[in-house]
N, C-alpha and C positions, 0 to 999 in steps of 0.2 A: 783684731785682725790678726793669726797668728802666721806665724812665719819662718823658714827654717832656711837652711841653707848658704847662707852670704859668709864669704867666709873674710872679709871686713873685718864683720862683727856680727852680721845671722842677720839676714832680715833676705834671704828672697823670699816671693809671695810667692803661695801655696792655695788654689779654689779661686784666684784671682787671674782673670785670662785679659790678656794685655796683648795688642798689634803696634808694632812698630808702623810708621806711616809712610817709610818710601813706596814708589809706584815705579812698576815697567813704566817706560815709554822712551818717547825718542821726540827730538823738537821738530822734525816737517813731516811730508812725505804721509803717511799713512797714520798721522794722530788727527783726531776732529776736536778741534777747541774752539769754544763759544766766548766771541770778544766780546768785549766792553766799550765804551767810548771813555778816551782817558780825560781828565779832570786837570784843570791845571793847576799849577804846584804853589798857593798860598804863599804868603811870609812864616816860619816857622812860628807859632805860640810859646810865649816865655815856658820855661821847666816849671812846672806843674800848676799851668794853669789848665782849666779840665777844658775839653770841648766836643762836639759830637763827632759820632762814628765817621759821618760823611767826611767832615772836618779833619780827622785824624787820617780819615783816609787817602784824602787828597794830600793832604804834607807827604805821610807817609809811605806808598805804595811804590813812589817810584827808586825809594831804598830797598825795595824788596826784590831780589833776583827768582828766575826758574832754576833751578841745577841739574843738569844730568848727568852722568857717573857710568862709565862701559868700561868692564872689564874685557875686551877683545885689546887682538894685540894690531888691529889694523890701523891707518894712520884716519884721521880725522877728515872728515863730520861722521866716522865710526859706520861705516858700511857693512851692515850688517856683522853676524855673526859673535860670539861675545852678551855677558850679559849687560843690559843696559839698565839701571836703577834712573828714575827722577825724582826728587824733593824741592827744596824750597831754601832760601836762603839769605841774608842781608847783610847790608853794608856798615862798616863801623865806625869807616872813615875814608878822607881821602884817600889815601893811599891803593885805596882796592880790595882790601880785605873784608872778607865775605864768610859769618859765620854759617855753619849749618852741621846737620848732625852725623857724626859719623855713620851710623850705618846707612845715611845714604850713599856716599863714599868708598864705603865697605869693602874691599879687594879689588876696587876698579886701578886703572892706571892712566884714564884719560879722562878731562874735564873741561867740561862746558859748562856757561851760564849764559844766560839773558836775561836782557833787560824790558821791558814792558815787553807787550804781545806781539808786536812786527818787530821787536830789536832781533839785529843779527847775532845769532851762537857766538860767544867770544870766548877762546880757549885761556882758560883758568889751569894754575897752577895751584897742590897741594902742597901746603906747608909744615900743616901736623896734621894728628888725630889724639885727641884724651876718649881711648874708648870706656872709662870710666867716668865719663861724666856727658857720655854719648854727643861728645862734640868734636869738631871738625874745623879746621880754618882753611880758604882758600883765598887765593891773590888773582886778580887781574893786572893789567894794564892799564891804570886809567886814561890813556893815549886810545887806549879802544875801542871804549865807553861810545863816544864821539858825543859826548855831553858830562856837563859837571857831574860828579856823583854827589850819591844826596845819602848819605851816611843817614843812620835813628841813632840816637841816643838813647843810652842805656841806665835807666831806671836804677832801683834799690829793691831785696828783697825785703830788709826790716821794715818796708814803708807799707806792706801791703796788709791788706784785712778781709776776712772774709766776705763777701758782697757788697767788692769794689767791681768798679765796670772791668770787662776784659775784652780785647781786640783781638781775633785771627786774622791775618791776612798771610796767605798763598795760592797753591797749586792743587789743590783738591784734584783729584784722578784728569792732571794736566787743566785745568782750567783757570789757568794763570790769574795772578791782582782779583781771584776772591778775596771778599773781607764776610767772615760773621762776626756776631759777639753775644757775650754773655756777663758772667761775674765770677770773680776768682770763688769757684766753691768752697775751697778746703786749703789749707796750709801744711806744708811741714807731712807732708806722703813722701812714701819711701817706692821709688818703680826699679827695675829689673835692669845696669847697664849692659852693652852686646856681650862684654868681656863675663859676665855672668855676677860682677857686684854689684853693689848698692850704690843708688843717689837718691841721695837724702835730703829732705825740704823742698822736694818737687810740687810743683803751684798745679792743685787740682781744680778744671775752670769746667763749666760749660755750654762756654762760647764753640761752634758744630769744629771738629776739625776731623781730618779723613786721610785715609792715602792721596800721599802726594805735598800734604801740610810740611811734613818731617821738616825738621832746618828752619821753619817757617818762625816771625816772632811772635810772639804774645806779649799784645802791650796795655798799658794800663789808660784813662782817659784823657793822659796827655802826650800821649803816643810815644813812649818812650817805654823800650823794649822789659817786661819783668820774667820772662823766660820763653826758652826755645820748646817749640813742639816738638815733639816725639813721640808719644803710646797716648790708644786709645783702649778703653776696658770694652768689654765685649763678652759674648754669651754663645759667640760663633762666628767666622766670618770678618771682614775687617771694617764692617760698618761702622759710622760714628752711633752713641747709644749716648751721648750728653755727658762722659765722662771720660774727661781728657786731660793729659799731662803736661805738663814744658817744666824742660831743665830749668832751675832760677837764676836768675840774671846774672846773682851771684859767685857763681861754676864756670859762666862765661867768662868774667871780669877776672879771676883764677888763674882761667888755662889761656886765656890769649896770650902775655907777655910771652909764657913759655912757645906757646905753637908758633909765633913770629919771630921767634932765634929759632927753629926749629928742634927746639930739645923735648925732652917726655916732660907731661905734668905729672908731679910729685903726689903719690895718692898713698897716705898712714893705711898699715896693716895692722889687724890685731893674730890675725889664723885662728878663728875659730867657726865653729857651724850651731848655730841659738834659735830657739822654737818658747813660745809662749810658754811660763811661769806658770801653771795653775795656780798657788799663792800668789802670783806677780813677780815682774821681774823676767830675766831671760835665763832660759836654762841649757845650763852647755849642753852639747851635744853630742863633738868631738871635738881635738883642738888636732890642727898640723904638727905634727911629728917637727920640732927645730924648729916653730915658727916663733914670734914675740911672748906668745900666750904658753904657747909650752913652756919656756924658759923663764917665765916670769913662776913657774908653777900651778896654771889652772889645770884642771882636770875637768876631767867628763862629768856630767851630773853639778858641776856646781851651780849656783843658782845668783846669780848677777844681779845686785842690788843699787849699785854706785859706780859711777863713772867720773872720777872727779868731788865735782860739786853738786852733780846734776844725778839725781836718783834715776831709777833703771824701772819704767814699768812691763816695757815690751820691748821683743829683740831691735826694732829699730831707734830705739832711742842707744843701742851699744849702738845703732851703725853712725847715728848722728855725730855721734861723742866722737866718736873714732876720727869719721871725714870732716872733723873741724879742726882735725890734729895735724903736723905734718909727721912725717918721718922720719926715726930720733927721738921725738917728744915720750918726758916720759911722764905717766898716767897712772893712779894709787885707783885699783877696781877692788870695791869691797864686794866679795862672795860671801857665799851662805853656803856652808862646808860642815853635814853631820850636825845640825841646827847651831850652830856656831859660825859668827861672822869671823871672819880677819881681811886684812889687808895687806894687796899683792902691788907693786911695785911692776908696771910695766914700760920696756922702752920699747916703743913701736915703731915695727920696719918698713919697707918699701912696700907698696905692692907686687905682690908678681903681675905678667901678663893676665893669666886667666886664672877663676878660681881651683885651689887647691883642694883635692876631699881628703878629711882625716884618715 
């Protein structure tokens, strides 16, 4: 798949239409919601022990919340005016921390979450966002929940295989407590973050996800989070087509400690645009003036064939290699220029707020 224009490394998709999954909506009043009977919560299964979808849902769904974000300036409960978006989220600890997508809370100033279809809206505080990974961290006072919180265990990206079961829980179209299932369709996908940079190693799934699923968990058969549902592929409109993408759980593990402390999440930055080279590798289409790549001597039309010890077959490989590193890391990049190969040493920078055009 040809990719151009990501300036962490070069991988914004072209010809691939994706839609983020936030949904305009409100908690009460005019919203029509189809309710389901709540199931009792059994004792948690041992980590790694497989369970059927019904068992996973019964155990995990109490930790999944409906999220509403509002950009209006009125006081809660969001009386009229302003932009309201809704999505999903999930509890990660007993202190009330809730993970969701950045694009669910983007540009909002007020936040509420709801536990269960009959629960009362609870005011939440936004601790921080990581637009480059499309992640955000909310917090509620555990005392406001009215019952014990139900944190969901985090899994590990490296344990996943295509064909593994995948279960999504969230609020598609405002239908809270909806569960769908499928498989992990593919690994190592690259999707575009809200700020234009690339998210590497996204999990592709055919579990049905739709607007309102944003920020909800994608789970394995043991009920552990393997990703945060974020985008779907469409040919127009925003309906599910069986191709969905989740931000990998490893990105959550990396971002949360920073967001809990109200800090920005650091991301490495190379400063190029690239496209698929006809003879393999990534062709440099442009270099950001004054960026790390420019300082190291990368030039337009260089063909990147290796980063560190990793061969580069396409622009996504460049994005993944850069995203796996930290600002100020030094990395050797092998390029082909004028029929000759040369090795350049680049000191990676820190990603800016938005993509810069070379």
